[in-house]
N, CA, C and O atoms as a MOPAC input file, in Angstrom:
PM7 MOZYME 1SCF
protein

 N    -55.57300 1   -61.46000 1   -58.67300 1
 C    -56.94300 1   -61.74500 1   -59.07200 1
 C    -57.12800 1   -63.22400 1   -59.38800 1
 O    -58.22600 1   -63.75200 1   -59.21100 1
 N    -56.10400 1   -63.89100 1   -59.84300 1
 C    -56.24000 1   -65.28900 1   -60.22400 1
 C    -56.57200 1   -66.17900 1   -59.02700 1
 O    -57.22300 1   -67.21100 1   -59.19300 1
 N    -56.14100 1   -65.80300 1   -57.84000 1
 C    -56.36900 1   -66.63200 1   -56.66000 1
 C    -57.63800 1   -66.24200 1   -55.90000 1
 O    -58.05200 1   -66.95000 1   -54.98200 1
 N    -58.23300 1   -65.16200 1   -56.26300 1
 C    -59.44400 1   -64.70700 1   -55.58700 1
 C    -60.65700 1   -64.96100 1   -56.47600 1
 O    -60.56800 1   -64.92100 1   -57.70300 1
 N    -61.77600 1   -65.22000 1   -55.83700 1
 C    -62.99500 1   -65.40600 1   -56.62800 1
 C    -63.82700 1   -64.12500 1   -56.66100 1
 O    -65.02700 1   -64.14500 1   -56.93500 1
 N    -63.14700 1   -63.00700 1   -56.37300 1
 C    -63.79700 1   -61.69700 1   -56.43700 1
 C    -62.73100 1   -60.65000 1   -56.75900 1
 O    -61.53400 1   -60.91500 1   -56.64500 1
 N    -63.17300 1   -59.47500 1   -57.15500 1
 C    -62.24700 1   -58.37300 1   -57.41200 1
 C    -62.23700 1   -57.45900 1   -56.19200 1
 O    -63.23200 1   -56.79400 1   -55.90600 1
 N    -61.12000 1   -57.42400 1   -55.47600 1
 C    -61.08600 1   -56.60100 1   -54.26100 1
 C    -61.04200 1   -55.11300 1   -54.58800 1
 O    -60.51800 1   -54.70400 1   -55.62400 1
 N    -61.59000 1   -54.33000 1   -53.70600 1
 C    -61.50200 1   -52.87900 1   -53.81500 1
 C    -60.18200 1   -52.46900 1   -53.15300 1
 O    -59.95000 1   -52.78700 1   -51.98700 1
 N    -59.33900 1   -51.78100 1   -53.87500 1
 C    -58.03800 1   -51.36900 1   -53.35700 1
 C    -58.09400 1   -49.88900 1   -53.01900 1
 O    -58.46200 1   -49.05900 1   -53.85000 1
 N    -57.72500 1   -49.57600 1   -51.79300 1
 C    -57.75000 1   -48.19200 1   -51.32000 1
 C    -56.36400 1   -47.82900 1   -50.80900 1
 O    -55.78100 1   -48.56900 1   -50.01600 1
 N    -55.83800 1   -46.71000 1   -51.24900 1
 C    -54.58300 1   -46.17200 1   -50.71700 1
 C    -54.94700 1   -45.00700 1   -49.80700 1
 O    -55.58800 1   -44.04800 1   -50.23600 1
 N    -54.53700 1   -45.09900 1   -48.56400 1
 C    -54.91700 1   -44.07400 1   -47.59900 1
 C    -53.71900 1   -43.72200 1   -46.72200 1
 O    -53.05300 1   -44.60500 1   -46.18100 1
 N    -53.45800 1   -42.44400 1   -46.59000 1
 C    -52.36600 1   -41.95900 1   -45.75300 1
 C    -52.61700 1   -42.35100 1   -44.29900 1
 O    -53.72600 1   -42.18800 1   -43.78900 1
 N    -51.58300 1   -42.86600 1   -43.63400 1
 C    -51.64700 1   -43.26400 1   -42.21500 1
 C    -52.66500 1   -44.37900 1   -41.96500 1
 O    -53.24800 1   -44.45400 1   -40.88400 1
 N    -52.87800 1   -45.23600 1   -42.94900 1
 C    -53.84600 1   -46.33000 1   -42.79500 1
 C    -53.44700 1   -47.27400 1   -41.67000 1
 O    -54.31100 1   -47.88300 1   -41.03800 1
 N    -52.14600 1   -47.40200 1   -41.41400 1
 C    -51.71800 1   -48.30600 1   -40.34400 1
 C    -52.16600 1   -47.82400 1   -38.96500 1
 O    -52.26300 1   -48.62500 1   -38.03500 1
 N    -52.43500 1   -46.54700 1   -38.82300 1
 C    -52.93100 1   -46.01100 1   -37.55400 1
 C    -54.45500 1   -46.12000 1   -37.45400 1
 O    -55.02100 1   -46.00400 1   -36.36700 1
 N    -55.11200 1   -46.34300 1   -38.59100 1
 C    -56.57900 1   -46.36200 1   -38.61000 1
 C    -57.18100 1   -47.76500 1   -38.65100 1
 O    -58.29100 1   -47.98100 1   -38.16400 1
 N    -56.45500 1   -48.71200 1   -39.22700 1
 C    -57.02300 1   -50.03800 1   -39.46500 1
 C    -56.11500 1   -51.11700 1   -38.88600 1
 O    -54.93100 1   -51.18100 1   -39.21600 1
 N    -56.66700 1   -51.95700 1   -38.02900 1
 C    -55.90500 1   -52.99800 1   -37.35500 1
 C    -55.19300 1   -53.95200 1   -38.32500 1
 O    -54.01900 1   -54.25000 1   -38.10700 1
 N    -55.85500 1   -54.44600 1   -39.39000 1
 C    -55.14100 1   -55.35100 1   -40.30700 1
 C    -53.93300 1   -54.68400 1   -40.97200 1
 O    -52.91100 1   -55.33000 1   -41.20300 1
 N    -54.05400 1   -53.40900 1   -41.27200 1
 C    -52.93300 1   -52.69000 1   -41.88700 1
 C    -51.81100 1   -52.52300 1   -40.86700 1
 O    -50.63600 1   -52.64600 1   -41.21300 1
 N    -52.16300 1   -52.24400 1   -39.61700 1
 C    -51.16000 1   -52.13800 1   -38.54900 1
 C    -50.40100 1   -53.44900 1   -38.40000 1
 O    -49.17400 1   -53.45500 1   -38.30100 1
 N    -51.13100 1   -54.55300 1   -38.38300 1
 C    -50.50400 1   -55.86800 1   -38.24300 1
 C    -49.58200 1   -56.16000 1   -39.42300 1
 O    -48.46600 1   -56.64500 1   -39.23600 1
 N    -50.04100 1   -55.86800 1   -40.62500 1
 C    -49.22200 1   -56.09600 1   -41.81700 1
 C    -47.96300 1   -55.23900 1   -41.78100 1
 O    -46.89300 1   -55.69100 1   -42.18900 1
 N    -48.08300 1   -54.01800 1   -41.30100 1
 C    -46.93800 1   -53.11700 1   -41.19900 1
 C    -45.89500 1   -53.66800 1   -40.22900 1
 O    -44.69600 1   -53.63100 1   -40.50800 1
 N    -46.35800 1   -54.17600 1   -39.09600 1
 C    -45.44000 1   -54.75500 1   -38.10600 1
 C    -44.75200 1   -55.99500 1   -38.67700 1
 O    -43.54100 1   -56.16100 1   -38.53300 1
 N    -45.52600 1   -56.85900 1   -39.31900 1
 C    -44.93900 1   -58.06200 1   -39.91900 1
 C    -43.90100 1   -57.70900 1   -40.98100 1
 O    -42.84600 1   -58.33900 1   -41.05700 1
 N    -44.19900 1   -56.71100 1   -41.79400 1
 C    -43.25600 1   -56.28900 1   -42.83100 1
 C    -41.96900 1   -55.76100 1   -42.21100 1
 O    -40.88100 1   -56.06100 1   -42.70100 1
 N    -42.07700 1   -54.98300 1   -41.14600 1
 C    -40.88700 1   -54.43400 1   -40.49600 1
 C    -40.04500 1   -55.53200 1   -39.86200 1
 O    -38.82200 1   -55.53400 1   -40.00300 1
 N    -40.68200 1   -56.45700 1   -39.17200 1
 C    -39.94800 1   -57.55900 1   -38.54100 1
 C    -39.25200 1   -58.40700 1   -39.60400 1
 O    -38.09800 1   -58.80000 1   -39.43100 1
 N    -39.94800 1   -58.68700 1   -40.69700 1
 C    -39.37000 1   -59.46400 1   -41.79300 1
 C    -38.17400 1   -58.74000 1   -42.39500 1
 O    -37.14500 1   -59.35800 1   -42.66700 1
 N    -38.30600 1   -57.43100 1   -42.60400 1
 C    -37.20400 1   -56.64300 1   -43.15500 1
 C    -36.02100 1   -56.62400 1   -42.19700 1
 O    -34.87700 1   -56.79400 1   -42.62100 1
 N    -36.28400 1   -56.41900 1   -40.91600 1
 C    -35.20400 1   -56.39000 1   -39.92200 1
 C    -34.43100 1   -57.70500 1   -39.90500 1
 O    -33.20500 1   -57.70500 1   -39.79200 1
 N    -35.14000 1   -58.81900 1   -40.01500 1
 C    -34.46800 1   -60.12900 1   -40.05800 1
 C    -33.61700 1   -60.26700 1   -41.31900 1
 O    -32.51000 1   -60.80400 1   -41.27400 1
 N    -34.13400 1   -59.78400 1   -42.43000 1
 C    -33.37400 1   -59.84600 1   -43.68500 1
 C    -32.10700 1   -59.00200 1   -43.58600 1
 O    -31.04900 1   -59.41600 1   -44.06000 1
 N    -32.20500 1   -57.82300 1   -42.97600 1
 C    -31.03500 1   -56.95500 1   -42.79800 1
 C    -29.99800 1   -57.65000 1   -41.92300 1
 O    -28.80300 1   -57.56800 1   -42.20500 1
 N    -30.43200 1   -58.32900 1   -40.87100 1
 C    -29.50000 1   -59.05200 1   -39.99700 1
 C    -28.75400 1   -60.13800 1   -40.77100 1
 O    -27.55600 1   -60.32800 1   -40.55900 1
 N    -29.43600 1   -60.84700 1   -41.65700 1
 C    -28.77200 1   -61.86900 1   -42.47500 1
 C    -27.75600 1   -61.23200 1   -43.42100 1
 O    -26.67100 1   -61.77500 1   -43.63400 1
 N    -28.11200 1   -60.08300 1   -43.98300 1
 C    -27.17700 1   -59.39200 1   -44.87300 1
 C    -25.95100 1   -58.91300 1   -44.10700 1
 O    -24.84400 1   -58.92300 1   -44.64500 1
 N    -26.13600 1   -58.49400 1   -42.86100 1
 C    -25.00500 1   -58.06500 1   -42.03100 1
 C    -24.04900 1   -59.22500 1   -41.77400 1
 O    -22.83700 1   -59.02300 1   -41.69600 1
 N    -24.58400 1   -60.43700 1   -41.64300 1
 C    -23.72900 1   -61.61500 1   -41.47400 1
 C    -22.85400 1   -61.81700 1   -42.70200 1
 O    -21.71000 1   -62.25500 1   -42.58700 1
 N    -23.38200 1   -61.50400 1   -43.85900 1
 C    -22.65500 1   -61.69900 1   -45.11800 1
 C    -21.71800 1   -60.53800 1   -45.44200 1
 O    -20.59200 1   -60.75900 1   -45.88900 1
 N    -22.17700 1   -59.28900 1   -45.21700 1
 C    -21.43400 1   -58.11500 1   -45.66500 1
 C    -20.78200 1   -57.31800 1   -44.54200 1
 O    -19.98900 1   -56.41800 1   -44.81800 1
 N    -21.08700 1   -57.61700 1   -43.30100 1
 C    -20.60400 1   -56.79200 1   -42.19400 1
 C    -21.58300 1   -55.66000 1   -41.93100 1
 O    -22.75300 1   -55.74100 1   -42.30400 1
 N    -21.10200 1   -54.61000 1   -41.29100 1
 C    -21.97400 1   -53.48500 1   -40.91700 1
 C    -22.46900 1   -52.75700 1   -42.16200 1
 O    -21.68000 1   -52.18700 1   -42.91600 1
 N    -23.78500 1   -52.78200 1   -42.36900 1
 C    -24.38400 1   -52.10800 1   -43.52800 1
 C    -25.36100 1   -51.02200 1   -43.10800 1
 O    -26.02000 1   -50.41300 1   -43.95100 1
 N    -25.45600 1   -50.77700 1   -41.80700 1
 C    -26.41000 1   -49.78600 1   -41.33100 1
 C    -27.82400 1   -50.32900 1   -41.40200 1
 O    -28.04400 1   -51.53900 1   -41.33700 1
 N    -28.77000 1   -49.43200 1   -41.53500 1
 C    -30.18800 1   -49.81300 1   -41.54400 1
 C    -30.63400 1   -50.33700 1   -42.90600 1
 O    -31.67000 1   -50.99100 1   -43.02100 1
 N    -29.84300 1   -50.04300 1   -43.93500 1
 C    -30.23600 1   -50.42500 1   -45.29000 1
 C    -30.97700 1   -49.34000 1   -46.03400 1
 O    -31.29800 1   -49.49600 1   -47.21200 1
 N    -31.25300 1   -48.23800 1   -45.35400 1
 C    -31.92500 1   -47.10700 1   -45.99800 1
 C    -30.87600 1   -46.12000 1   -46.50900 1
 O    -29.87200 1   -45.89000 1   -45.83400 1
 N    -31.09100 1   -45.53100 1   -47.69200 1
 C    -30.08400 1   -44.63200 1   -48.26000 1
 C    -29.86600 1   -43.35900 1   -47.45500 1
 O    -28.85800 1   -42.68000 1   -47.65100 1
 N    -30.77300 1   -43.02400 1   -46.56500 1
 C    -30.59100 1   -41.82200 1   -45.73900 1
 C    -29.68400 1   -42.09000 1   -44.53700 1
 O    -29.27000 1   -41.14800 1   -43.86100 1
 N    -29.37400 1   -43.34200 1   -44.26500 1
 C    -28.55200 1   -43.72500 1   -43.11500 1
 C    -27.07100 1   -43.52400 1   -43.44000 1
 O    -26.57200 1   -44.11500 1   -44.39800 1
 N    -26.35400 1   -42.69700 1   -42.65800 1
 C    -24.92500 1   -42.47800 1   -42.91500 1
 C    -24.10300 1   -43.77300 1   -42.90200 1
 O    -23.15000 1   -43.89900 1   -43.67000 1
 N    -24.45600 1   -44.72900 1   -42.04700 1
 C    -23.71000 1   -46.00000 1   -42.00800 1
 C    -23.93900 1   -46.80100 1   -43.28600 1
 O    -23.01900 1   -47.44700 1   -43.78800 1
 N    -25.14900 1   -46.76200 1   -43.80600 1
 C    -25.43700 1   -47.44900 1   -45.06400 1
 C    -24.67100 1   -46.78500 1   -46.20500 1
 O    -24.08800 1   -47.47000 1   -47.04600 1
 N    -24.67100 1   -45.45300 1   -46.23700 1
 C    -23.93000 1   -44.73600 1   -47.28400 1
 C    -22.43500 1   -45.03600 1   -47.19800 1
 O    -21.78100 1   -45.20300 1   -48.22700 1
 N    -21.88900 1   -45.10700 1   -45.98800 1
 C    -20.46900 1   -45.42700 1   -45.82100 1
 C    -20.17700 1   -46.83400 1   -46.33700 1
 O    -19.19500 1   -47.05100 1   -47.04600 1
 N    -21.03600 1   -47.78400 1   -45.97800 1
 C    -20.86700 1   -49.14900 1   -46.47800 1
 C    -20.86400 1   -49.15900 1   -48.00200 1
 O    -20.00300 1   -49.78700 1   -48.61700 1
 N    -21.82200 1   -48.46600 1   -48.61600 1
 C    -21.92400 1   -48.44700 1   -50.07400 1
 C    -20.70000 1   -47.80800 1   -50.71400 1
 O    -20.18500 1   -48.30700 1   -51.71400 1
 N    -20.23300 1   -46.70000 1   -50.13700 1
 C    -19.05200 1   -46.02600 1   -50.68400 1
 C    -17.81600 1   -46.91200 1   -50.55600 1
 O    -17.04800 1   -47.04900 1   -51.50900 1
 N    -17.62200 1   -47.51100 1   -49.39100 1
 C    -16.46500 1   -48.39200 1   -49.18900 1
 C    -16.51500 1   -49.59100 1   -50.13400 1
 O    -15.49800 1   -49.97400 1   -50.71200 1
 N    -17.68700 1   -50.17400 1   -50.28700 1
 C    -17.84300 1   -51.32800 1   -51.17400 1
 C    -17.52900 1   -50.92100 1   -52.61600 1
 O    -16.83300 1   -51.63900 1   -53.33300 1
 N    -18.04700 1   -49.77300 1   -53.02700 1
 C    -17.82100 1   -49.29800 1   -54.39600 1
 C    -16.33400 1   -49.04400 1   -54.65000 1
 O    -15.81000 1   -49.39400 1   -55.70700 1
 N    -15.66400 1   -48.43500 1   -53.67800 1
 C    -14.22900 1   -48.16900 1   -53.82600 1
 C    -13.44100 1   -49.46900 1   -53.97000 1
 O    -12.50800 1   -49.54500 1   -54.77000 1
 N    -13.81000 1   -50.48000 1   -53.20800 1
 C    -13.08200 1   -51.75000 1   -53.22000 1
 C    -13.39200 1   -52.61000 1   -54.44000 1
 O    -12.49700 1   -53.26100 1   -54.98000 1
 N    -14.64800 1   -52.62000 1   -54.87900 1
 C    -15.07200 1   -53.54400 1   -55.93600 1
 C    -15.35100 1   -52.87500 1   -57.28300 1
 O    -15.49500 1   -53.56100 1   -58.29400 1
 N    -15.42800 1   -51.53900 1   -57.30300 1
 C    -15.71700 1   -50.84000 1   -58.54800 1
 C    -17.17000 1   -50.95100 1   -58.98200 1
 O    -17.52500 1   -50.56100 1   -60.09400 1
 N    -17.99100 1   -51.47300 1   -58.11900 1
 C    -19.42800 1   -51.59800 1   -58.38300 1
 C    -20.13000 1   -51.72000 1   -57.03900 1
 O    -19.49100 1   -51.87100 1   -55.99800 1
 N    -21.45600 1   -51.65400 1   -57.08100 1
 C    -22.23100 1   -51.78500 1   -55.85600 1
 C    -22.62700 1   -53.24100 1   -55.65500 1
 O    -22.69200 1   -54.00300 1   -56.61900 1
 N    -22.89300 1   -53.63400 1   -54.41200 1
 C    -23.29300 1   -55.02100 1   -54.17600 1
 C    -24.65000 1   -55.31100 1   -54.81700 1
 O    -25.45900 1   -54.40300 1   -55.00700 1
 N    -24.89200 1   -56.55900 1   -55.14300 1
 C    -26.15000 1   -56.91200 1   -55.82000 1
 C    -27.38600 1   -56.74000 1   -54.93900 1
 O    -28.51000 1   -56.86600 1   -55.42500 1
 N    -27.19600 1   -56.46000 1   -53.67400 1
 C    -28.32800 1   -56.33800 1   -52.74600 1
 C    -28.97200 1   -54.96400 1   -52.75800 1
 O    -30.01800 1   -54.77400 1   -52.13700 1
 N    -28.36900 1   -53.99000 1   -53.45400 1
 C    -28.90900 1   -52.62700 1   -53.39300 1
 C    -29.78400 1   -52.31800 1   -54.59500 1
 O    -29.63000 1   -52.89400 1   -55.67200 1
 N    -30.69800 1   -51.39900 1   -54.38000 1
 C    -31.60300 1   -50.94000 1   -55.42400 1
 C    -30.82500 1   -49.99100 1   -56.33400 1
 O    -30.36100 1   -48.93900 1   -55.89300 1
 N    -30.68800 1   -50.35900 1   -57.57300 1
 C    -29.85600 1   -49.58700 1   -58.51000 1
 C    -30.44800 1   -48.21900 1   -58.84100 1
 O    -29.74400 1   -47.36100 1   -59.37400 1
 N    -31.71200 1   -48.00300 1   -58.54000 1
 C    -32.36200 1   -46.73600 1   -58.88100 1
 C    -32.14000 1   -45.64700 1   -57.83100 1
 O    -32.57700 1   -44.51300 1   -58.02900 1
 N    -31.47500 1   -45.96400 1   -56.72600 1
 C    -31.23900 1   -44.95300 1   -55.68900 1
 C    -30.36600 1   -43.82000 1   -56.21200 1
 O    -29.32300 1   -44.06600 1   -56.81800 1
 N    -30.78600 1   -42.59300 1   -55.98100 1
 C    -29.95800 1   -41.43400 1   -56.33400 1
 C    -28.66800 1   -41.44200 1   -55.52500 1
 O    -27.64100 1   -40.93900 1   -55.98000 1
 N    -28.72200 1   -42.01100 1   -54.33000 1
 C    -27.55100 1   -42.10800 1   -53.46100 1
 C    -26.40200 1   -42.81300 1   -54.17600 1
 O    -25.24600 1   -42.42500 1   -54.00800 1
 N    -26.69500 1   -43.83100 1   -54.96200 1
 C    -25.64400 1   -44.56200 1   -55.67400 1
 C    -24.95900 1   -43.67200 1   -56.69600 1
 O    -23.73500 1   -43.69200 1   -56.82700 1
 N    -25.74300 1   -42.90000 1   -57.41100 1
 C    -25.17000 1   -41.98900 1   -58.40900 1
 C    -24.26800 1   -40.95900 1   -57.73100 1
 O    -23.19200 1   -40.64100 1   -58.23900 1
 N    -24.70600 1   -40.43900 1   -56.58700 1
 C    -23.90500 1   -39.46000 1   -55.84900 1
 C    -22.59300 1   -40.07500 1   -55.37700 1
 O    -21.54700 1   -39.42900 1   -55.44100 1
 N    -22.64100 1   -41.30600 1   -54.90800 1
 C    -21.42000 1   -41.98000 1   -54.45600 1
 C    -20.47700 1   -42.20200 1   -55.62800 1
 O    -19.27600 1   -41.96000 1   -55.51000 1
 N    -21.00600 1   -42.66000 1   -56.75600 1
 C    -20.17200 1   -42.86000 1   -57.95100 1
 C    -19.46200 1   -41.56600 1   -58.33100 1
 O    -18.25800 1   -41.56200 1   -58.58400 1
 N    -20.21400 1   -40.47200 1   -58.36900 1
 C    -19.63300 1   -39.17700 1   -58.74000 1
 C    -18.58500 1   -38.74000 1   -57.72400 1
 O    -17.53200 1   -38.22900 1   -58.10800 1
 N    -18.85100 1   -38.92900 1   -56.45300 1
 C    -17.91100 1   -38.54800 1   -55.39600 1
 C    -16.60700 1   -39.33400 1   -55.52200 1
 O    -15.52500 1   -38.75500 1   -55.42900 1
 N    -16.70200 1   -40.63400 1   -55.73100 1
 C    -15.50900 1   -41.47500 1   -55.84400 1
 C    -14.71600 1   -41.10200 1   -57.08900 1
 O    -13.48700 1   -41.05600 1   -57.04700 1
 N    -15.39900 1   -40.83800 1   -58.18800 1
 C    -14.69700 1   -40.44500 1   -59.42600 1
 C    -14.00400 1   -39.09800 1   -59.27200 1
 O    -12.88700 1   -38.91000 1   -59.75400 1
 N    -14.67600 1   -38.15300 1   -58.59200 1
 C    -14.07400 1   -36.82900 1   -58.37800 1
 C    -12.80500 1   -36.92200 1   -57.55200 1
 O    -11.83800 1   -36.20700 1   -57.81500 1
 N    -12.79900 1   -37.79800 1   -56.55500 1
 C    -11.61600 1   -37.93900 1   -55.70600 1
 C    -10.41800 1   -38.42000 1   -56.50800 1
 O     -9.27500 1   -38.13300 1   -56.15100 1
 N    -10.66500 1   -39.14100 1   -57.57700 1
 C     -9.58800 1   -39.64900 1   -58.40700 1
 C     -9.07400 1   -38.63400 1   -59.41400 1
 O     -8.08300 1   -38.89200 1   -60.09800 1
 N     -9.73100 1   -37.48300 1   -59.51600 1
 C     -9.33100 1   -36.46400 1   -60.48500 1
 C     -8.69900 1   -35.28100 1   -59.77100 1
 O     -9.05900 1   -34.96100 1   -58.63800 1
 N     -7.76700 1   -34.64300 1   -60.43500 1
 C     -7.15700 1   -33.43500 1   -59.89200 1
 C     -8.04800 1   -32.24100 1   -60.17900 1
 O     -8.65000 1   -32.15300 1   -61.24900 1
 N     -8.13200 1   -31.32300 1   -59.22800 1
 C     -8.81600 1   -30.08200 1   -59.55200 1
 C     -7.83200 1   -29.17900 1   -60.29300 1
 O     -6.65900 1   -29.53500 1   -60.40900 1
 N     -8.26000 1   -28.04600 1   -60.79000 1
 C     -7.42500 1   -27.18400 1   -61.62300 1
 C     -6.15900 1   -26.73200 1   -60.90200 1
 O     -5.08100 1   -26.74800 1   -61.49500 1
 N     -6.26500 1   -26.33300 1   -59.64400 1
 C     -5.07900 1   -25.88700 1   -58.90400 1
 C     -4.06800 1   -27.01400 1   -58.72800 1
 O     -2.86500 1   -26.79400 1   -58.86700 1
 N     -4.54100 1   -28.20800 1   -58.42600 1
 C     -3.63100 1   -29.34500 1   -58.27600 1
 C     -2.96100 1   -29.66600 1   -59.60900 1
 O     -1.78100 1   -30.01500 1   -59.64300 1
 N     -3.70500 1   -29.55000 1   -60.70200 1
 C     -3.17700 1   -29.84300 1   -62.02100 1
 C     -2.07300 1   -28.86800 1   -62.40900 1
 O     -1.07700 1   -29.26100 1   -63.01700 1
 N     -2.25200 1   -27.58800 1   -62.05300 1
 C     -1.29200 1   -26.55700 1   -62.43700 1
 C     -0.01000 1   -26.58900 1   -61.60400 1
 O      0.98900 1   -26.00100 1   -62.01700 1
 N     -0.00200 1   -27.23600 1   -60.47700 1
 C      1.20300 1   -27.29800 1   -59.62500 1
 C      2.25800 1   -28.17000 1   -60.19800 1
 O      3.32400 1   -28.32400 1   -59.60200 1

């Protein structure tokens, strides 16, 4: 609002990128910008997949990184449930189950 001399009307609409040309253009620009950022991160970290938590390659990268460093890289969103699942999985692998303990 500080840079505008008016108060814009903000509308959230499902599939707006298919209905409005400016939204379509912004969506394309955002995707291209994100793809370029992911490519730069791949130069630094190696294969990281798409960067989305649903991507098996991204999950593998995160799990491998966590196993090696004991923490996640600073580039990931700490609020992802995927991170908690990976932490729990890695910790479980380090523990014996009851049958292994009794042997």
